[in-house]
C-alpha positions in Angstrom: 142.0 46.3 126.9 140.3 43.1 128.0 137.0 42.3 126.5 134.4 40.5 128.6 134.1 36.8 128.3 131.7 35.8 125.4 128.3 34.5 126.2 126.6 31.6 124.5 124.6 34.2 122.6 127.9 35.7 121.2 129.0 32.2 120.2 125.7 31.5 118.5 125.9 34.7 116.5 129.3 33.5 115.1 128.0 30.0 114.0 127.4 30.0 110.3 124.4 28.2 108.9 125.2 26.5 105.6 122.1 25.3 103.8 122.0 22.0 101.9 125.4 20.8 103.2 126.5 18.0 103.0 123.3 17.2 101.2 120.0 18.9 100.3 117.8 19.6 103.3 120.6 19.7 105.9 121.3 23.0 107.6 125.0 22.6 108.6 126.2 24.5 111.6 129.7 25.7 110.7 131.8 26.4 113.8 134.9 27.6 112.0 134.1 31.3 112.7 134.1 30.5 116.4 137.5 28.7 116.1 139.0 31.6 114.1 138.1 34.2 116.7 140.5 33.7 119.7 138.0 35.4 122.1 135.1 33.2 121.1 137.2 30.0 121.0 138.8 30.6 124.4 135.4 31.7 125.8 133.7 28.5 124.5 136.3 26.4 126.3 135.7 28.5 129.5 132.0 27.9 129.2 132.3 24.2 128.4 134.5 23.7 131.5 133.1 26.3 133.9 131.8 23.7 136.5 135.3 22.3 136.9 138.7 23.4 138.0 142.1 21.7 137.7 142.1 18.5 139.7 138.4 17.9 139.3 138.8 15.9 136.1 141.3 13.1 135.4 140.6 13.0 131.6 138.8 14.8 128.9 137.4 12.5 126.3 136.9 14.0 122.8 134.9 12.5 120.0 136.3 12.3 116.5 136.8 14.7 114.9 135.7 18.3 115.8 135.2 17.2 119.4 139.0 16.8 119.5 139.5 20.5 119.1 137.4 21.4 122.1 138.5 18.5 124.2 142.2 19.2 123.7 141.8 22.8 124.8 139.7 21.8 127.8 142.2 19.2 128.8 145.0 21.8 128.9 142.8 24.2 130.8 141.8 21.5 133.4 145.3 20.0 133.5 143.8 16.7 132.6 144.7 13.9 130.2 143.1 13.8 126.7 141.5 10.6 125.4 140.4 10.4 121.8 137.4 8.3 120.8 138.0 7.6 117.1 136.3 6.0 114.2 137.0 2.2 114.0 140.4 1.4 112.6 142.0 4.7 113.4 143.7 3.9 116.7 147.0 2.0 116.6 146.8 0.0 119.8 144.2 -2.6 121.0 140.8 -1.1 121.3 137.3 -1.5 122.7 134.7 -0.8 120.0 131.1 0.3 120.2 128.6 0.2 117.3 125.8 2.7 117.0 122.9 3.4 114.6 123.0 6.0 111.9 120.1 7.1 109.8 121.0 4.5 107.2 123.2 1.8 108.7 125.7 1.7 111.5 129.0 3.1 112.5 131.6 2.1 115.1 133.8 4.2 117.4 136.8 2.9 119.4 139.0 3.8 122.4 142.3 2.3 123.5 141.8 -0.5 126.1 144.2 1.3 128.5 142.9 4.9 127.8 141.3 5.4 131.3 141.9 3.9 134.7 138.9 2.5 136.6 137.3 5.2 138.6 138.7 8.1 136.5 136.7 11.2 136.5 135.8 12.1 132.9 134.4 15.1 131.0 133.2 14.0 127.6 133.1 16.7 124.9 131.9 17.0 121.4 131.0 19.9 119.1 127.5 18.8 118.3 124.7 16.8 119.9 122.3 15.7 117.1 120.7 12.2 117.5 123.0 11.3 120.3 124.2 8.0 118.8 127.9 8.9 118.7 127.9 10.4 122.2 126.0 7.5 123.6 128.5 5.1 122.0 131.4 7.1 123.4 129.8 7.1 126.9 129.4 3.3 126.6 133.1 3.0 125.9 134.0 5.2 129.0 131.7 2.9 131.1 133.4 -0.2 129.7 136.7 1.2 131.0 135.0 1.6 134.4 135.5 5.4 134.4 132.9 7.9 135.7 131.4 10.5 133.4 131.0 13.8 135.3 129.4 15.6 132.4 128.9 15.5 128.7 129.3 18.9 127.1 128.5 20.1 123.6 129.1 23.4 121.9 125.8 23.0 119.9 122.7 20.9 120.5 120.0 20.3 117.8 117.1 19.9 120.3 114.6 18.8 117.7 116.6 15.6 117.1 116.2 14.6 120.7 119.7 13.3 121.2 119.6 14.1 124.9 117.2 11.2 125.4 120.1 8.7 124.6 122.2 10.4 127.3 119.6 10.6 130.0 121.8 8.8 132.5 124.4 11.7 132.4 124.5 15.4 133.1 124.4 17.0 129.7 125.3 20.6 129.0 125.0 22.4 125.7 126.1 26.0 125.1 124.0 26.8 122.0 120.6 25.1 121.5 118.7 25.2 118.2 
């Protein structure tokens, strides 16, 4: 018997809140129960990609590391390529790099110099939108490769951290908003 496709509310119910992880005061949103439930995982991919069909997107760009999970499944569903944006030093070929600010210090993400063709239509996916720094850096890398971002999609958005402001030049979609 087929069950109905899950809603964002169903996905939200499965997300576990872990207090004081990885440090005191942080309320970590644990997505592993969503991943472990085939219906919720498949449904989350359907919801993250519902504006697109195969042929609409040339590549799905996933952000290190949990974004890879959703981006890979979305790429298969959309019959598109998968492009990883990784932490600096993790990709084996020549890269473009983009630094961004963290709460204390900076970090850098990278993409292969030949990961996208100019004009490629891109869906950028990550699991979580918090302050927006990582997603903005990934978007800058996509722009540097002269590709076009159709949408940036997140499973979860922490609205109170205002990360969407750093992405105001792009359509942004979040399934679950806290």
